[in-house]
C-alpha positions as CSV (number, residue, x, y, z in Angstrom):
1,M,60.4,51.6,74.3
2,E,60.9,48.5,72.4
3,T,58.1,47.1,70.5
4,Y,58.2,43.7,72.5
5,T,58.1,45.6,75.8
6,A,55.0,47.6,74.8
7,M,53.3,44.6,73.5
8,R,54.0,42.6,76.6
9,H,52.9,45.2,78.7
10,M,49.8,45.6,76.8
11,A,48.9,41.9,76.8
12,D,49.9,41.8,80.6
13,S,47.0,44.2,81.2
14,W,44.2,44.2,78.7
15,G,44.7,40.9,77.4
16,L,44.0,39.5,80.8
17,L,40.8,41.8,81.1
18,C,39.5,41.0,77.7
19,M,40.3,37.0,78.4
20,A,38.2,37.5,82.0
21,L,35.6,39.2,80.0
22,F,34.9,36.8,77.3
23,F,35.1,33.8,80.0
24,V,32.3,35.4,82.1
25,G,30.3,36.2,78.8
26,A,30.8,32.5,78.0
27,V,29.7,31.3,81.1
28,I,26.5,33.5,81.2
29,F,25.5,32.5,77.6
30,A,26.0,29.1,78.5
31,F,23.6,29.0,81.8
32,R,21.0,31.6,80.5
33,P,17.4,30.7,80.8
34,G,16.3,28.5,78.0
35,S,19.7,27.1,76.6
36,R,19.3,23.7,78.3
37,A,16.7,22.8,75.5
38,L,18.7,24.2,72.7
39,A,22.1,22.5,74.1
40,D,20.3,19.1,74.2
41,E,18.7,19.4,70.8
42,A,22.3,20.0,69.2
43,A,23.4,16.7,71.3
44,Q,21.1,14.7,69.4
45,I,22.2,15.8,66.0
46,P,24.7,13.4,65.7
47,L,22.1,10.6,66.6
48,K,19.3,11.2,64.5
49,D,18.8,9.0,61.7
50,D,17.5,10.7,58.9
């Protein structure tokens, strides 16, 4: 099997699975309890006048 074909097969199967798991993890991380206060605080950093 050619290198390109092997890598394409791996990307089609395992790459899709890895990207889907990363997406689900990012969504869970963003919507976890208590994250809103941290996100609001981080959003105000550029507006603070220290």
